[in-house]
C-alpha positions as CSV (number, residue, x, y, z in Angstrom):
1,M,12.3,11.2,-9.2
2,K,10.5,8.1,-10.4
3,I,6.8,7.9,-9.7
4,L,4.8,4.7,-10.2
5,V,1.1,5.3,-11.2
6,I,-1.2,2.4,-10.9
7,H,-4.5,3.0,-12.7
8,G,-7.0,0.7,-11.2
9,S,-10.1,1.5,-13.2
10,M,-11.4,-0.6,-16.0
11,R,-12.1,2.5,-18.1
12,K,-10.5,5.9,-18.6
13,G,-13.2,8.0,-16.9
14,N,-13.3,10.4,-14.0
15,T,-10.6,8.9,-11.8
16,Y,-8.2,8.4,-14.7
17,S,-8.8,12.0,-15.9
18,L,-8.2,13.4,-12.5
19,T,-5.0,11.4,-12.1
20,K,-3.7,12.4,-15.5
21,G,-4.4,16.0,-14.6
22,I,-2.2,15.8,-11.6
23,M,0.5,13.9,-13.6
24,N,0.5,16.7,-16.2
25,H,1.3,19.3,-13.6
26,L,4.1,17.1,-12.1
27,L,5.6,16.6,-15.6
28,V,6.7,20.3,-15.7
29,K,9.3,19.4,-13.0
30,P,12.6,18.5,-14.8
31,D,13.4,15.5,-12.6
32,V,10.0,13.7,-12.7
33,E,9.4,10.5,-14.7
34,F,6.5,8.2,-14.6
35,I,6.0,4.4,-14.8
36,E,2.3,3.7,-15.5
37,I,0.5,0.4,-15.0
38,N,-3.1,-0.1,-16.0
39,V,-4.7,-2.9,-14.1
40,S,-7.1,-3.5,-16.9
41,D,-4.1,-4.5,-19.1
42,L,-2.6,-7.0,-16.6
43,D,-5.2,-9.8,-17.3
44,L,-4.9,-10.6,-13.6
45,P,-7.1,-13.5,-12.4
46,F,-8.9,-13.2,-9.1
47,C,-6.8,-13.9,-5.9
48,C,-7.7,-17.5,-4.9
49,S,-6.8,-16.9,-1.2
50,C,-4.3,-19.8,-1.2
51,H,-2.1,-18.0,1.4
52,I,1.0,-19.3,-0.3
53,C,2.4,-15.7,-0.5
54,F,2.3,-15.6,3.3
55,A,3.5,-19.1,4.0
56,K,6.2,-19.7,1.4
57,G,6.7,-16.4,-0.5
58,E,5.1,-14.3,-3.2
59,E,7.1,-16.1,-5.9
60,F,5.0,-19.2,-5.3
61,C,1.8,-17.3,-6.1
62,P,0.0,-19.0,-9.1
63,H,-0.3,-15.5,-10.7
64,Y,3.3,-14.4,-9.9
65,K,4.2,-13.8,-13.6
66,V,1.7,-11.0,-13.6
67,I,2.3,-9.8,-10.0
68,H,6.1,-9.8,-10.5
69,S,6.0,-6.8,-12.9
70,V,4.0,-4.7,-10.3
71,Q,6.3,-5.8,-7.5
72,S,9.4,-4.8,-9.4
73,A,7.9,-1.4,-10.3
74,L,7.0,-0.8,-6.6
75,M,10.6,-1.6,-5.5
76,D,12.1,0.6,-8.2
77,C,10.1,3.8,-7.7
78,D,10.5,6.7,-5.3
79,A,6.8,7.3,-4.9
80,V,3.5,5.7,-5.9
81,I,0.1,6.9,-6.9
82,F,-2.8,4.5,-6.5
83,S,-5.8,5.5,-8.6
84,G,-9.0,3.6,-8.0
85,T,-12.6,4.3,-8.6
86,T,-15.4,4.3,-6.0
87,Y,-18.3,2.0,-6.9
88,M,-21.2,1.5,-4.5
89,W,-19.3,2.9,-1.5
90,A,-16.3,0.7,-2.1
91,L,-13.1,0.3,-4.1
92,N,-13.6,-1.0,-7.6
93,A,-13.0,-4.8,-8.0
94,S,-10.0,-4.7,-10.3
95,M,-7.9,-2.5,-8.0
96,K,-9.1,-4.5,-4.9
97,N,-8.0,-7.7,-6.7
98,L,-4.5,-6.3,-7.2
99,L,-4.3,-5.3,-3.6
100,D,-5.4,-8.8,-2.5
101,H,-2.5,-10.2,-4.6
102,L,-0.1,-7.8,-2.8
103,S,-1.3,-8.4,0.7
104,Y,1.9,-10.1,1.7
105,Y,3.3,-6.6,2.2
106,F,1.2,-6.5,5.4
107,H,3.4,-9.4,6.6
108,R,6.6,-8.1,5.1
109,P,6.4,-4.2,4.8
110,A,9.0,-2.8,2.6
111,F,8.5,0.9,1.6
112,F,9.4,3.0,4.6
113,R,11.1,5.7,2.5
114,K,8.6,6.0,-0.3
115,K,5.7,8.5,-0.5
116,G,2.2,7.9,-1.7
117,M,-0.9,9.4,-3.1
118,V,-4.4,7.9,-3.5
119,V,-6.9,9.2,-6.0
120,T,-10.6,8.2,-6.2
121,T,-13.8,9.7,-7.5
122,S,-17.5,9.0,-7.2
123,A,-20.6,10.1,-8.9
124,G,-22.6,9.4,-5.8
125,A,-20.9,8.9,-2.4
126,G,-18.2,6.9,-0.5
127,E,-15.1,8.3,-2.1
128,K,-13.6,9.6,1.1
129,G,-14.0,6.2,2.8
130,V,-12.3,4.5,-0.2
131,A,-9.4,7.0,-0.1
132,K,-8.9,6.4,3.7
133,Y,-8.9,2.6,3.0
134,L,-6.2,3.0,0.3
135,K,-4.2,5.3,2.5
136,T,-4.4,2.7,5.3
137,V,-3.2,-0.1,3.0
138,L,-0.2,2.0,1.9
139,G,0.6,2.8,5.5
140,Q,0.7,-0.8,6.5
141,W,3.0,-1.5,3.6
142,G,5.4,1.1,5.1
143,I,4.6,4.0,2.7
144,N,5.8,7.1,4.6
145,G,2.9,9.5,4.2
146,A,0.2,9.6,1.5
147,I,-1.9,12.5,0.1
148,M,-5.6,11.8,-0.5
149,V,-7.3,13.3,-3.5
150,T,-11.1,12.7,-3.9
151,L,-13.7,14.1,-6.3
152,N,-17.5,13.6,-6.0
153,T,-19.0,14.6,-9.4
154,K,-20.4,13.6,-12.6
155,E,-18.0,13.2,-15.5
156,K,-19.0,16.4,-17.2
157,Q,-18.3,18.4,-14.0
158,L,-14.7,17.2,-13.6
159,Q,-13.3,20.5,-14.7
160,L,-14.9,22.3,-11.8
161,K,-11.9,21.5,-9.7
162,G,-9.8,23.5,-12.1
163,E,-6.2,23.5,-13.1
164,K,-5.2,25.6,-10.1
165,Y,-6.5,22.8,-7.8
166,L,-4.6,20.1,-9.7
167,G,-1.5,22.2,-9.7
168,N,-1.6,22.7,-6.0
169,V,-2.0,19.0,-5.4
170,A,0.9,18.2,-7.7
171,E,3.1,20.8,-6.0
172,R,2.3,19.4,-2.5
173,Y,3.2,15.9,-3.7
174,Y,6.4,17.0,-5.4
175,K,7.5,18.8,-2.2
176,L,6.7,15.8,-0.1
177,I,8.8,13.5,-2.2
178,A,11.6,15.9,-2.8
179,S,12.0,16.8,0.9
180,K,12.8,13.2,1.7
181,K,11.4,14.0,5.2
182,L,10.4,11.0,7.1
183,L,7.0,11.5,8.7
184,T,5.9,9.8,11.9
185,P,3.4,7.0,11.2
186,S,0.1,6.7,13.0
187,L,-0.3,4.7,16.2
188,K,-2.4,2.3,14.2
189,N,0.4,1.7,11.7
190,I,2.9,1.2,14.5
191,A,0.6,-1.2,16.4
192,V,-0.1,-3.3,13.3
193,H,3.6,-3.3,12.4
194,N,4.6,-4.6,15.8
195,S,1.9,-7.2,15.7
196,F,3.4,-8.7,12.5
197,R,6.9,-8.3,14.0
198,A,5.9,-10.5,16.8
199,M,3.9,-13.0,14.7
200,S,6.8,-13.5,12.4
201,L,8.4,-15.4,15.2
202,S,5.5,-17.8,15.5
203,E,3.9,-20.3,13.2
204,F,2.8,-17.3,11.2
205,G,6.3,-17.4,9.8
206,E,6.0,-21.0,8.8
207,N,8.6,-22.1,6.2
208,K,10.7,-19.3,7.7
209,R,9.7,-16.7,5.0
210,D,8.4,-14.0,7.3
211,T,11.1,-14.8,9.9
212,Q,13.8,-14.6,7.3
213,Y,12.5,-11.3,6.0
214,W,12.3,-9.6,9.3
215,S,15.7,-10.8,10.4
216,Q,17.5,-9.9,7.2
217,A,15.8,-6.4,7.1
218,G,17.0,-5.8,10.7
219,F,13.5,-5.0,11.9
220,Y,13.4,-7.3,15.0
221,D,15.1,-5.0,17.4
222,K,13.1,-1.9,16.5
223,A,9.5,-0.8,17.3
224,Y,9.6,0.8,13.8
225,P,12.3,1.1,11.1
226,I,12.3,4.9,11.3
227,K,12.2,7.3,14.3
228,V,8.7,7.6,15.8
229,G,9.3,9.4,19.1
230,A,9.5,8.0,22.6
231,F,5.7,7.7,23.2
232,K,4.9,5.8,20.0
233,Y,8.1,3.7,20.4
234,V,6.9,2.6,23.9
235,I,3.4,1.8,22.5
236,G,4.9,-0.2,19.7
237,S,7.1,-2.1,22.1
238,M,4.1,-2.9,24.3
239,V,2.1,-4.2,21.4
240,Y,5.1,-6.3,20.4
241,G,5.4,-7.8,23.8
242,I,1.7,-8.6,24.1
243,V,1.4,-10.2,20.7
244,K,4.6,-12.1,21.1
245,N,3.2,-13.8,24.2
246,M,0.0,-14.6,22.4
247,S,1.5,-15.5,19.0
248,K,2.6,-19.0,19.8
249,V,-1.0,-20.2,20.5
250,I,-2.5,-18.0,17.7
251,G,0.1,-19.1,15.3
252,R,-0.6,-22.8,15.9
253,V,-4.3,-22.2,15.2
254,Y,-3.5,-20.3,12.1
255,A,-1.2,-23.0,10.8
256,K,-3.8,-25.7,11.5
257,R,-6.4,-23.7,9.7
258,L,-4.2,-23.4,6.6
259,N,-3.2,-27.1,6.9
260,I,0.5,-26.2,6.8
261,Q,2.6,-29.2,7.3
262,K,5.6,-28.8,9.7
């Protein structure tokens, strides 16, 4: 069981300590191994919003040499833990910058059988909103279920949660991964998924990258790549139909905005 841990904070403070505590409890399991990435070590420039990852592919990103290592680790793991700090009611900048570089996964979701966890702390407020944001991002990437772990405390109070709490969180996560049970995604995830399914047929898929991905992955004829139940399947199909009818016009506007040459 290979778990990728992405530490998004620039220092090893509350969020890092909380994440490490959970990891220590997971390490008692004989089949768990970790891959750790510290965003602070990546020397990743800010995303320049060039949209090349959408239009041509992530390998054309000007920072691909850095992003490629993260991408490879995401593909290779069974589960992922995203650990980012809450600053001023929002996700810290270094982790947000990494997510910006990986936003092509909204266009080309890929992780439908992987499990997730998000960890964030705050010495003031806003940590629950940040956790929900991170969970939403993972859901749109296809991650099948994510546990949220939050802590609102000053650094010296971190131990108030206690080892029992950390052990319970670790056990929940381990069981989630080990069960291999596929959870039904939310209606929001299904709606967004089908929007991109439809848009990949329009100029949103310029240079054929999105079109090629959805076709090769076998996603075109499904409201979602895993079973979602009759009701959500119908909703997904309806969203697909509506967006498909609109996408030709919208796609042309999008292509014109990005100045993509046909």
